[in-house]
C-alpha positions in Angstrom: 0.0 0.0 0.0 1.4 3.4 -1.0 1.3 6.4 1.3 -1.7 8.6 0.5 -1.9 12.4 0.9 -4.1 13.6 3.8 -7.8 14.1 3.0 -10.0 17.0 4.0 -13.6 16.6 5.1 -16.0 19.3 6.3 -19.1 18.2 8.2 -22.0 19.8 10.1 -22.1 20.1 13.9 -24.7 21.6 16.3 -22.3 22.6 19.2 -18.6 23.5 18.6 -17.6 23.2 22.2 -19.1 19.7 22.7 -17.6 18.7 19.3 -14.1 19.9 20.4 -14.4 18.0 23.7 -15.4 14.8 21.9 -12.7 14.9 19.2 -9.9 16.0 21.7 -10.8 14.0 24.8 -12.5 10.9 23.4 -10.6 10.4 20.1 -7.3 12.1 21.1 -7.3 14.6 18.1 -5.5 17.9 18.2 -7.0 21.2 17.3 -5.8 23.2 14.3 -7.2 26.5 13.1 -10.6 27.8 14.3 -13.1 30.5 13.9 -16.4 31.4 15.6 -18.3 29.0 13.4 -15.8 26.2 12.5 -12.9 24.3 14.0 -10.2 22.0 12.3 -9.0 18.8 13.8 -6.0 16.6 13.1 -7.9 13.3 12.6 -5.1 10.7 12.4 -3.1 12.9 10.0 -6.2 14.1 8.1 -7.9 17.5 8.3 -11.5 17.5 9.5 -13.4 20.8 9.6 -16.5 20.9 11.9 -18.8 23.7 10.7 -21.6 25.0 13.0 -25.1 24.6 11.6 -28.6 25.2 13.0 -29.9 21.6 12.3 -28.3 18.3 11.2 -30.1 16.0 8.8 -31.2 12.5 9.7 -29.1 9.5 8.9 -30.2 6.5 6.7 -28.8 3.0 7.4 -27.7 0.1 5.2 -27.2 -3.5 6.3 -23.6 -4.5 6.2 -22.6 -8.0 7.4 -25.5 -7.9 9.9 -25.0 -4.4 11.2 -27.2 -1.3 10.6 -24.4 1.0 9.3 -25.2 4.8 9.0 -24.9 5.7 5.3 -23.4 9.1 6.0 -20.2 8.5 8.0 -16.5 9.0 7.9 -13.6 7.5 9.7 -10.0 6.3 9.7 -8.2 3.0 9.1 -5.9 2.4 12.0 -3.1 -0.1 12.6 -4.7 -3.1 14.5 -3.0 -2.4 17.8 -4.1 1.3 17.6 -7.7 0.2 16.7 -7.8 -2.1 19.8 -6.4 0.7 22.0 -9.0 3.2 20.6 -11.8 0.8 21.3 -10.6 0.4 24.9 -10.2 4.2 25.2 -13.7 4.9 24.0 -15.1 2.2 26.3 -13.2 3.5 29.3 -14.4 7.1 28.5 -18.0 5.8 28.5 -18.6 6.8 24.9 -21.6 4.8 23.6 -21.0 2.7 20.5 -23.5 2.8 17.6 -21.9 -0.5 16.6 -19.7 -2.3 19.2 -16.1 -3.1 18.3 -16.0 -6.5 16.4 -14.6 -8.3 13.4 -16.6 -7.9 10.2 -16.4 -10.3 7.2 -14.6 -12.9 9.3 -12.6 -15.3 7.1 -13.2 -13.2 4.0 -10.8 -11.0 2.0 -12.2 -7.9 3.6 -12.0 -9.1 7.2 -11.7 -6.1 9.4 -12.1 -4.8 12.9 -14.8 -2.1 13.0 -16.6 0.2 15.5 -18.9 3.1 15.1 -19.5 6.1 17.5 -21.3 9.4 17.1 -20.0 12.9 17.8 -22.2 15.2 19.9 -24.0 16.4 16.7 -24.9 12.9 15.6 -22.2 12.5 12.9 -21.3 8.8 12.6 -17.6 7.9 12.8 -16.2 4.5 11.8 -12.8 3.4 13.0 -11.6 0.2 11.4 -8.5 -1.9 11.0 -7.2 -4.7 8.8 -4.8 -7.3 10.2 -3.4 -7.3 6.6 -3.5 -3.6 5.5 -2.8 -4.7 1.9 -6.5 -5.9 1.8 -8.0 -2.4 2.2 -9.2 -2.2 -1.5 -9.4 -5.9 -2.4 -12.8 -7.4 -3.1 
């Protein structure tokens, strides 16, 4: 797998202060630039921009390997040990899981560890890992 450039994603939030606490305290992200209506985070080497809105839209779900996965979500692919540590960190912090940490597609090419949480504005975040990172894009 070749190194990829960082991505940038902007997403809506209802409360900047609560969003900052969640991303910094629960996920361990650092804060970048900020303004009265937005804040940037270093999300595992990628730039996330949380933008304040008055209302967030509802999330649809799709069935994926027996889980109700929020259609609108973002996340990161972490090394296996870091994924396990993040699952433990979130559990210890009392962050509720939308989808509990588990292995999806067991025994198949796309076998992966996955978990889903929500930020304070209801944005779904998936953190996943592959024991064999070269399988990320294989079908």
